C-alpha positions as CSV (number, residue, x, y, z in Angstrom):
1,M,97.5,121.0,75.1
2,A,94.3,121.2,72.9
3,F,93.6,119.4,69.6
4,K,91.5,120.9,66.9
5,V,90.5,118.5,64.0
6,N,89.3,119.9,60.7
7,T,88.4,117.9,57.6
8,M,89.5,119.8,54.4
9,K,89.6,118.2,51.0
10,G,89.9,114.7,52.4
11,R,92.9,115.5,54.7
12,N,93.1,116.1,58.4
13,K,95.0,119.0,60.0
14,C,95.8,119.2,63.7
15,N,96.8,122.4,65.3
16,I,98.7,122.0,68.6
17,Q,99.1,124.9,70.9
18,K,102.4,124.4,72.8
19,P,105.0,126.5,74.6
20,K,108.2,127.3,72.9
21,V,111.1,125.7,74.7
22,C,114.8,126.3,74.0
23,I,116.8,123.2,74.8
24,S,120.5,122.9,75.0
25,S,122.0,120.3,72.7
26,R,123.3,118.5,75.8
27,M,120.0,118.3,77.5
28,E,117.0,116.0,77.0
29,L,113.5,117.2,77.5
30,K,111.1,114.8,79.2
31,I,107.5,116.0,79.8
32,T,106.1,114.1,82.8
33,K,103.1,116.3,83.7
34,F,100.7,116.7,80.8
35,S,97.0,117.4,80.4
36,C,95.2,117.0,77.1
37,K,91.7,117.7,75.8
38,F,90.4,116.3,72.5
39,F,87.5,118.0,70.6
40,G,85.9,115.9,67.9
41,D,82.8,114.0,66.8
42,F,84.2,110.5,67.4
43,I,85.5,108.6,70.4
44,L,89.2,107.8,70.8
45,D,90.3,104.4,71.9
46,S,91.9,106.0,75.0
47,N,92.6,109.6,76.1
48,P,96.3,110.5,75.9
49,T,97.9,111.2,79.3
50,T,101.5,111.8,78.2
51,F,103.2,113.8,75.6
52,E,104.3,110.7,73.7
53,E,100.7,109.3,73.7
54,A,99.4,112.6,72.4
55,M,101.9,112.5,69.5
56,K,100.8,108.9,68.8
57,T,97.1,109.9,68.8
58,I,97.8,112.6,66.2
59,A,99.4,110.0,63.9
60,E,96.5,107.7,64.4
61,L,93.7,110.2,63.5
62,P,93.7,109.4,59.7
63,R,93.1,105.7,60.5
64,I,90.3,106.5,62.9
65,L,88.5,108.5,60.2
66,K,88.8,105.5,57.9
67,E,89.7,105.4,54.3
68,K,86.4,106.7,52.9
69,G,85.8,109.2,55.7
70,E,83.0,107.2,57.4
71,N,83.8,108.8,60.7
72,A,84.6,112.3,59.2
73,V,83.1,115.4,60.6
74,P,80.3,116.7,58.3
75,I,81.5,119.3,55.9
76,K,78.3,121.3,56.1
77,V,76.8,122.5,59.4
78,W,73.8,124.7,60.2
79,L,74.1,127.2,63.0
80,T,71.2,128.9,64.7
81,P,70.9,131.3,67.7
82,L,70.2,129.6,71.0
83,K,67.3,131.9,71.7
84,T,65.4,130.4,68.7
85,L,65.7,127.0,70.4
86,G,64.2,128.3,73.6
87,Y,67.4,128.4,75.7
88,G,67.1,132.1,76.5
89,G,70.7,132.7,75.4
90,A,71.9,136.3,75.3
91,E,71.9,138.0,72.0
92,L,75.3,139.4,71.1
93,V,75.2,143.1,71.1
94,K,78.8,144.0,72.1
95,D,82.0,142.0,72.0
96,I,84.4,141.7,75.0
97,S,87.9,143.0,74.3
98,V,90.7,140.5,73.7
99,D,92.7,142.0,76.7
100,S,89.8,141.2,79.1
101,L,89.4,137.7,77.7
102,R,93.1,137.1,78.0
103,R,93.0,138.4,81.6
104,I,90.2,136.0,82.4
105,E,92.1,133.1,80.9
106,D,95.3,134.0,82.8
107,T,93.5,134.2,86.1
108,L,91.8,130.9,85.7
109,E,95.1,129.3,84.6
110,A,97.0,130.8,87.6
111,L,94.4,129.4,90.0
112,K,94.5,125.9,88.4
113,E,98.3,125.9,88.3
114,M,98.4,126.7,92.1
115,K,95.9,123.9,92.7
116,E,98.1,121.5,90.8
117,R,101.2,122.6,92.7
118,C,99.3,121.9,95.9
119,N,98.4,118.4,94.7
120,D,102.0,117.7,93.9
121,S,103.1,118.9,97.4
122,L,100.5,116.6,99.0
123,D,102.3,113.6,97.4
124,E,105.6,114.5,99.2
125,V,106.8,111.9,101.7
126,V,107.3,114.6,104.4
127,V,103.7,115.7,104.1
128,K,102.5,112.2,105.0
129,H,104.6,112.3,108.2
130,F,103.5,115.7,109.5
131,P,99.7,116.3,109.7
132,Q,100.2,120.0,110.2
133,I,101.6,120.4,106.7
134,K,99.0,118.0,105.2
135,H,96.1,119.9,106.7
136,Y,97.5,123.2,105.7
137,L,97.8,122.1,102.1
138,Q,94.3,120.6,102.1
139,N,92.9,123.9,103.3
140,F,94.9,125.7,100.6
141,Q,93.6,123.3,98.0
142,K,90.0,123.9,99.1
143,L,90.7,127.7,99.0
144,C,91.9,127.5,95.4
145,S,88.8,125.4,94.4
146,D,86.5,127.9,96.1
147,K,88.3,130.9,94.4
148,I,87.9,129.2,91.0
149,S,84.2,128.5,91.6
150,D,83.6,132.1,92.9
151,F,85.4,133.6,89.9
152,Q,83.5,131.4,87.4
153,R,80.1,132.3,89.0
154,T,81.0,136.0,88.9
155,L,81.9,135.7,85.2
156,K,78.6,133.8,84.5
157,R,76.8,136.8,85.9
158,V,78.9,139.6,84.5
159,L,79.8,138.4,80.9
160,P,76.2,138.0,79.6
161,S,75.3,141.5,80.8
162,I,78.2,143.0,78.9
163,R,77.5,141.0,75.7
164,E,73.8,142.1,75.8
165,G,74.8,145.7,76.3
166,R,73.2,146.0,79.7
167,A,76.6,146.6,81.4
168,D,79.8,148.2,80.4
169,E,83.1,146.3,80.3
170,S,84.3,148.4,83.3
171,S,82.1,146.1,85.4
172,L,84.6,143.3,84.5
173,N,87.5,145.5,85.6
174,N,85.7,145.9,88.9
175,V,85.7,142.1,89.3
176,F,89.5,142.1,88.8
177,D,90.0,145.0,91.2
178,D,88.0,143.2,93.9
179,L,90.1,140.1,93.4
180,D,93.4,142.1,93.6
181,K,92.2,143.9,96.8
182,S,91.3,140.6,98.5
183,P,93.9,139.1,101.0
184,Y,93.5,136.0,98.9
185,N,94.6,137.6,95.7
186,L,96.8,135.7,93.2
187,G,100.0,137.3,94.5
188,N,99.4,136.3,98.1
189,L,98.3,132.8,97.2
190,S,101.4,132.3,95.1
191,K,103.6,133.6,97.9
192,C,101.8,131.4,100.4
193,L,102.5,128.3,98.2
194,D,106.1,129.3,97.8
195,Y,106.4,129.4,101.5
196,I,105.0,126.0,102.1
197,E,107.1,124.5,99.3
198,R,110.2,126.0,100.9
199,E,109.2,124.6,104.3
200,I,108.7,121.1,102.8
201,N,112.1,121.3,101.1
202,I,113.9,122.4,104.3
203,I,112.3,119.7,106.4
204,T,113.1,117.1,103.8
205,S,116.8,118.1,103.8
206,F,117.0,117.7,107.6
207,L,115.1,114.4,107.7
208,G,117.6,113.1,105.1
209,R,120.3,113.5,107.7
210,M,118.2,111.6,110.3
211,E,117.5,108.5,108.2
212,G,116.5,105.5,110.3
213,I,115.0,107.5,113.2
214,K,111.3,107.1,113.9
215,I,108.9,110.0,113.1
216,V,106.0,110.5,115.5
217,Q,103.0,112.4,114.1
218,N,101.4,113.8,117.3
219,K,101.8,114.2,121.0
220,S,99.9,111.0,121.8
221,E,102.2,109.0,119.6
222,L,105.2,110.7,121.3
223,D,103.9,109.8,124.7
224,R,103.5,106.1,123.8
225,A,107.1,106.0,122.5
226,V,108.7,107.5,125.6
227,L,106.6,105.4,127.9
228,A,107.3,102.1,126.1
229,T,108.5,99.2,128.3
230,G,112.3,99.1,128.6
231,V,112.9,102.7,127.5
232,N,114.8,104.6,130.2
233,H,115.9,107.6,128.2
234,A,114.3,109.2,125.1
235,F,115.5,112.0,123.0
236,C,113.2,113.7,120.5
237,F,114.3,116.1,117.8
238,V,111.5,118.7,117.5
239,F,110.7,121.0,114.5
240,T,109.3,123.9,116.4
241,G,108.2,126.2,113.6
242,L,105.4,124.3,111.9
243,K,102.2,126.3,112.3
244,N,98.6,125.1,112.5
245,A,96.4,124.5,109.5
246,D,94.8,128.0,109.5
247,L,95.5,130.2,106.4
248,N,96.3,133.6,107.7
249,L,97.8,135.4,104.7
250,D,97.8,138.8,106.4
251,A,100.0,137.5,109.3
252,M,102.2,135.6,106.9
253,A,102.9,138.8,104.9
254,N,104.1,140.5,108.0
255,E,106.5,137.8,109.4
256,D,109.8,136.3,108.5
257,P,109.3,132.5,108.2
258,W,111.8,130.4,110.0
259,Y,112.8,128.6,106.9
260,Y,114.1,131.8,105.3
261,L,116.3,132.9,108.3
262,D,120.0,132.0,108.0
263,D,120.6,132.2,111.7
264,T,117.7,129.8,112.4
265,L,118.9,127.3,109.8
266,D,122.5,127.5,111.2
267,H,121.1,126.8,114.7
268,M,119.1,123.8,113.3
269,K,122.2,122.3,111.7
270,K,124.0,122.5,115.0
271,V,121.1,120.8,116.8
272,T,120.9,118.2,114.1
273,D,124.6,117.4,114.3
274,F,124.5,117.1,118.1
275,F,121.4,114.9,117.9
276,M,123.0,112.6,115.3
277,D,126.2,112.3,117.4
278,L,124.1,111.2,120.3
279,Y,122.1,108.8,118.0
280,R,125.2,107.2,116.5
281,A,126.7,106.6,120.0
282,Y,123.5,105.0,121.4
283,K,121.6,103.6,118.4
284,N,122.3,100.0,119.5
285,S,121.1,100.6,123.1
286,T,117.7,99.1,123.9
287,Q,117.3,101.5,126.8
288,L,117.4,104.6,124.7
289,C,114.9,105.8,122.2
290,F,115.4,108.4,119.4
291,L,112.4,110.2,117.8
292,V,111.5,113.1,115.5
293,A,108.4,115.2,115.8
294,A,106.9,118.6,114.9
295,I,105.6,120.5,117.9
296,Q,105.1,124.2,117.8
297,H,107.3,126.0,120.4
298,Q,107.8,129.8,120.3
299,N,110.7,129.8,122.7
300,Y,113.0,127.9,120.3
301,K,113.6,128.9,116.7
302,G,113.6,126.1,114.2
303,A,114.4,123.1,116.3
304,T,115.1,121.8,119.8
305,I,115.7,118.4,121.6
306,Y,113.3,117.1,124.2
307,Q,114.8,114.8,126.8
308,Y,112.8,112.2,128.7
309,K,113.7,109.9,131.5
310,E,111.4,107.0,132.5
311,G,108.6,108.7,130.6
312,R,109.0,112.0,132.2
313,M,110.3,115.1,130.4
314,I,113.6,116.3,131.9
315,T,114.1,119.3,129.6
316,D,112.6,120.7,126.4
317,N,116.0,122.1,125.3
318,F,118.6,119.3,125.8
319,S,122.2,120.4,125.1
320,K,125.7,119.7,126.1
321,P,126.4,120.8,129.6
322,K,129.4,122.8,130.4
323,I,132.8,121.1,130.7
324,R,133.4,120.2,134.3
325,D,136.3,119.0,136.3
326,P,136.1,115.2,135.9
327,R,136.7,114.7,139.6
328,T,133.4,116.3,140.4
329,I,131.2,114.2,138.0
330,K,129.0,111.8,139.9
331,K,126.4,110.6,137.2
332,R,126.7,108.6,134.1
333,S,124.1,110.8,132.4
334,H,126.7,113.6,132.3
335,F,128.6,111.6,129.7
336,L,125.6,110.8,127.4
337,W,126.9,112.8,124.5
338,N,130.5,111.5,125.0
339,Y,129.6,107.8,124.9
340,C,131.5,106.0,122.2
341,H,131.5,102.4,120.8
342,L,134.9,100.8,120.5
343,T,136.0,97.5,118.9
344,L,139.1,95.4,119.5
345,D,141.6,95.1,116.6
346,P,142.2,91.4,115.8
347,D,145.4,92.3,114.0
348,T,146.9,93.4,117.3
349,A,145.7,90.5,119.6
350,N,148.3,88.3,121.2
351,N,148.0,84.6,120.4
352,Y,146.8,83.8,123.9
353,L,143.7,86.0,123.3
354,T,140.5,85.1,121.6
355,L,138.1,87.8,120.4
356,S,134.4,87.5,120.0
357,E,132.8,87.8,116.6
358,D,131.8,91.4,117.2
359,N,135.3,92.2,118.5
360,K,133.7,93.5,121.8
361,K,135.1,90.8,124.1
362,A,138.5,89.2,124.7
363,T,139.3,85.9,126.4
364,C,142.7,84.8,127.6
365,G,143.2,81.1,127.2
366,T,145.0,78.6,125.1
367,W,147.4,79.5,122.3
368,Q,145.7,80.5,119.0
369,T,147.2,80.3,115.6
370,Y,147.0,83.8,114.0
371,P,148.8,85.1,110.8
372,D,151.9,87.1,111.4
373,H,151.2,90.8,111.5
374,P,153.6,93.7,112.3
375,Q,151.0,95.2,114.6
376,R,150.4,92.0,116.7
377,F,151.7,91.9,120.3
378,D,153.9,88.8,120.5
379,G,155.5,89.2,123.9
380,H,152.7,90.6,126.1
381,T,149.1,89.3,126.2
382,Q,147.7,92.6,125.0
383,V,145.2,93.8,122.4
384,L,144.6,97.3,121.1
385,C,141.3,99.0,120.0
386,K,140.8,100.1,116.4
387,Q,139.6,103.6,116.9
388,P,142.1,106.4,117.4
389,L,140.7,108.9,120.0
390,T,141.0,112.6,120.4
391,G,138.3,115.0,121.7
392,R,136.1,113.9,124.6
393,H,135.0,110.2,124.9
394,Y,133.4,108.0,127.6
395,W,133.2,104.2,127.6
396,E,132.8,101.5,130.2
397,V,134.8,98.2,130.8
398,E,133.2,95.2,132.5
399,W,134.9,92.1,133.8
400,S,133.0,88.8,133.5
401,A,131.5,87.5,136.6
402,G,133.8,85.3,138.6
403,Y,137.1,86.8,137.6
404,M,139.2,89.3,139.4
405,P,139.7,92.8,137.9
406,S,143.5,92.3,138.6
407,D,143.5,89.8,135.6
408,V,143.3,92.8,133.2
409,R,144.8,96.2,133.0
410,I,142.9,99.0,131.3
411,A,145.1,101.5,129.5
412,V,145.4,104.1,126.8
413,A,148.6,104.4,124.7
414,Y,150.0,106.0,121.6
415,K,150.0,103.8,118.5
416,E,153.8,103.5,118.6
417,I,153.6,101.3,121.8
418,G,156.0,98.4,121.2
419,R,154.6,95.2,119.8
420,K,157.5,92.8,119.7
421,G,159.4,91.2,122.6
422,R,159.0,91.2,126.4
423,M,161.3,94.0,127.5
424,N,160.1,95.9,130.6
425,D,160.0,99.3,128.9
426,L,157.3,97.8,126.5
427,E,154.9,97.1,129.4
428,L,152.1,99.4,130.0
429,G,152.9,102.3,132.4
430,C,156.6,101.7,132.1
431,N,157.1,104.4,129.6
432,K,155.9,107.9,128.7
433,I,153.4,106.8,126.0
434,S,151.0,104.7,128.0
435,W,148.8,105.2,131.1
436,Y,147.2,102.2,132.8
437,F,144.8,101.5,135.6
438,D,144.0,98.2,137.4
439,M,143.2,96.5,140.6
440,F,146.0,94.6,142.3
441,Y,145.3,92.6,145.4
442,K,142.2,94.7,146.3
443,R,144.2,97.9,145.7
444,L,143.7,100.2,142.8
445,V,146.8,101.2,141.0
446,A,147.5,104.0,138.5
447,Y,150.7,103.7,136.6
448,H,152.6,106.0,134.1
449,D,156.2,106.6,133.2
450,N,157.3,103.7,135.5
451,K,155.8,105.5,138.5
452,V,152.9,104.4,140.7
453,R,150.5,107.4,140.8
454,M,147.9,106.1,143.2
455,V,147.2,103.2,145.6
456,F,143.6,103.0,146.8
457,S,142.0,100.1,148.7
458,L,138.7,98.7,147.2
459,T,137.1,95.3,147.9
460,R,135.3,94.9,144.6
461,L,135.2,96.6,141.2
462,G,133.1,95.0,138.5
463,R,132.7,97.8,136.0
464,V,135.0,100.8,135.2
465,G,134.0,104.0,133.5
466,V,136.8,105.7,131.5
467,Y,136.6,109.4,130.4
468,L,139.1,110.8,128.0
469,D,139.3,114.6,127.8
470,W,142.0,114.9,125.2
471,P,142.0,118.7,124.8
472,A,142.2,119.2,128.6
473,G,144.8,116.5,129.0
474,T,142.9,114.3,131.5
475,L,142.2,110.6,131.7
476,S,139.7,109.7,134.4
477,F,138.5,106.4,135.9
478,Y,135.2,105.8,137.7
479,D,133.6,103.0,139.6
480,A,130.5,102.3,137.4
481,S,129.4,99.1,139.2
482,S,126.1,100.5,140.3
483,N,123.0,99.7,138.3
484,S,121.9,103.3,138.8
485,D,123.1,106.5,137.3
486,K,125.7,106.8,140.1
487,L,129.5,107.1,139.4
488,V,132.3,107.2,141.9
489,H,135.5,109.0,140.8
490,L,138.6,106.9,141.4
491,Y,141.6,108.6,139.7
492,T,142.5,111.2,137.0
493,F,145.7,111.3,135.1
494,E,146.9,114.8,134.1
495,T,149.1,115.1,131.1
496,K,149.5,116.8,127.7
497,F,148.5,114.5,124.8
498,S,150.4,115.0,121.6
499,D,148.8,112.4,119.3
500,F,145.9,110.1,119.0
501,V,145.5,107.6,121.8
502,F,144.1,104.0,121.7
503,L,142.3,102.0,124.3
504,L,144.4,99.0,125.2
505,F,143.9,95.9,127.4
506,A,146.7,93.8,129.0
507,F,146.1,90.4,130.5
508,V,148.7,90.3,133.3
509,L,147.4,87.7,135.8
510,C,145.4,84.8,134.4
511,V,143.3,82.4,136.5
512,F,144.1,78.7,136.1
513,I,141.3,76.1,135.9
514,L,141.4,72.5,134.9
515,S,139.9,71.2,131.7
516,D,138.2,67.8,131.3
517,N,141.4,66.2,130.3
518,G,143.3,67.6,133.2
519,E,145.2,70.2,131.2
520,K,145.7,73.6,132.9
521,L,144.1,76.4,130.9
522,K,144.5,80.2,131.4
523,I,141.1,81.8,131.5
524,S,140.4,85.5,131.9
525,K,137.7,87.5,130.2
526,I,136.9,91.2,129.6
527,C,134.2,92.9,127.7
528,F,133.4,96.6,127.3
529,S,130.6,98.8,125.9
């Protein structure tokens, strides 16, 4: 916006050049980006930077001129050719057409506008995280500045020649023709900027779905993260399409950018969903690390997941392995994407059970006073988990050191499992709606529909892995006592599930110890992860 101040008959008139904007009655116009130049013979208190400040400046102009016009612009001026003052200015012989002048102005404005758009993009949060985009924009910004300078130098040489009559106006047309034929013409520059803005918007949208995950800016930072002490496994979501900082407009014109390809974006959404499922399952683990990076990789369109184990890359395209027979699985790592966090439901806990604050551990001991609840087990010392399960899930159950696994049964059951009374058909495994597994006198027992399904001798079992494949109708148990990745398959139930199932614990044989006052207490503990 430009201000032009004239003093006429003691009054000031201000002409403001502004765009015409049609605004709906339900919409409010707020101008946040504004540039202003004031032309006058006196100094303003401050240069306006917003539309509101510009309007205020207009209103203040009469006051600045003062009542008697002490600061007014002189009414009479004397003009003289620059050449008479020794400046060697060109003597006007021929005018330049309005169309040519307008084209000059439009070209300069277009270049300046692209430079401003570039500046705005540099302020985006995404750009600060990914140096590739930042360097690309900085190169583009420099290119725009160079184009403006080159164009202005050319005009400085050509325009005086036309005005003096030494050159025809066609020489100015040649300038525009050369500009249009250049790979860095206005059309290509604008398209290039459209591309980078689109890329920023797409990356921003995906990062919005990965809130809370650390972003690493380069390969060195990635190495430090995966090699950090205590990190056994690391998973890195990688944007593979970000290019280097070179501005190759010819190549760009002949390729389909990844951020415009629907198939690529659909693939990226699936990779993101898988990555976030993994993150939600393991975000509380201190041994797993989740990262986001941008590393160019031509083999994978849009995105992939890098997997590291103990600082060493296992694969650059981590994905769910094929579903296997649970009896053949021998490693915990096979269940990484199936791992789930479960919590005990205090409304179902029997009064002899005490739950930890995070509802991850149950202790069987003295009678506790709990409010009556229709879901509470009052006859059997049992507690149900909150989360209803379908799909494929893996979790592990650990008995506290010093207690026998036979103290506790691990089971899954439908929600309608009986809560009141001590009838035999309410016990786990004594009906068609529950499946349980425990260790009884150094023998593993699987029980369902009042039938013993398996008896297997085992001297010790400190940690049990449980895998539910609801669609396939299998419930599998593993010896997960090893500190390594090793699993030993123990037993698999085969059935056809018809509803959600819930993890359930039953304390069936408690250990008696004496308290300080000689009273016998029932003590048994179980915790799971």
